[in-house]
C-alpha positions in Angstrom: 0.0 0.0 0.0 2.9 2.4 0.7 4.4 1.6 -2.7 3.6 4.5 -5.1 1.7 6.5 -2.5 3.5 9.7 -3.6 2.4 9.2 -7.2 -0.6 10.8 -8.9 -3.6 8.3 -9.0 -6.9 8.1 -10.7 -10.0 7.7 -8.6 -13.4 7.4 -10.3 -12.0 8.9 -13.5 -10.5 11.9 -11.7 -6.7 12.4 -11.5 -5.7 13.2 -8.0 -2.4 15.1 -7.8 0.5 13.8 -5.8 1.2 15.2 -2.4 3.4 18.3 -2.2 4.8 20.7 0.3 2.8 23.9 0.3 3.1 27.3 1.9 0.1 26.5 4.2 2.0 23.4 5.4 4.8 25.6 6.4 2.5 28.1 8.2 0.8 25.3 10.1 4.1 23.7 11.1 5.5 27.0 12.3 2.4 28.0 14.1 1.4 24.7 15.7 4.8 22.9 16.2 7.8 25.1 16.0 6.7 28.2 17.9 5.1 26.3 20.8 8.1 24.0 21.2 10.6 26.9 21.1 8.4 29.0 23.4 8.3 26.1 26.0 12.1 25.7 25.7 12.6 29.4 26.3 10.3 29.4 29.3 12.2 26.4 30.8 15.5 28.0 30.0 14.6 31.3 31.8 13.2 29.3 34.8 16.4 27.2 35.1 18.5 30.4 34.8 16.8 32.0 37.8 16.9 28.8 39.8 20.6 28.4 39.1 21.2 32.0 40.0 19.4 31.6 43.3 21.4 28.4 44.0 24.7 30.3 43.5 25.9 28.7 40.3 27.9 30.9 38.1 26.0 30.8 34.9 23.3 28.8 33.1 21.2 29.2 30.0 20.9 31.5 27.1 20.5 34.6 29.3 24.2 34.3 30.3 25.1 35.3 26.8 23.4 38.6 27.2 24.8 39.7 30.4 
């Protein structure tokens, strides 16, 4: 079944185009996957930075690069 799944096929006399990457796929990926994951990572990085600062460690996280 997976063989030829990326090819154009004919269903009931109608040609169905093969799958392709579209601009909307990029918009949905960025909005629903990339930004939430990066946002969560940023929040965790900031939280661990302040926890490490309170614990007396010298430096931790991306915020150390900025000051």
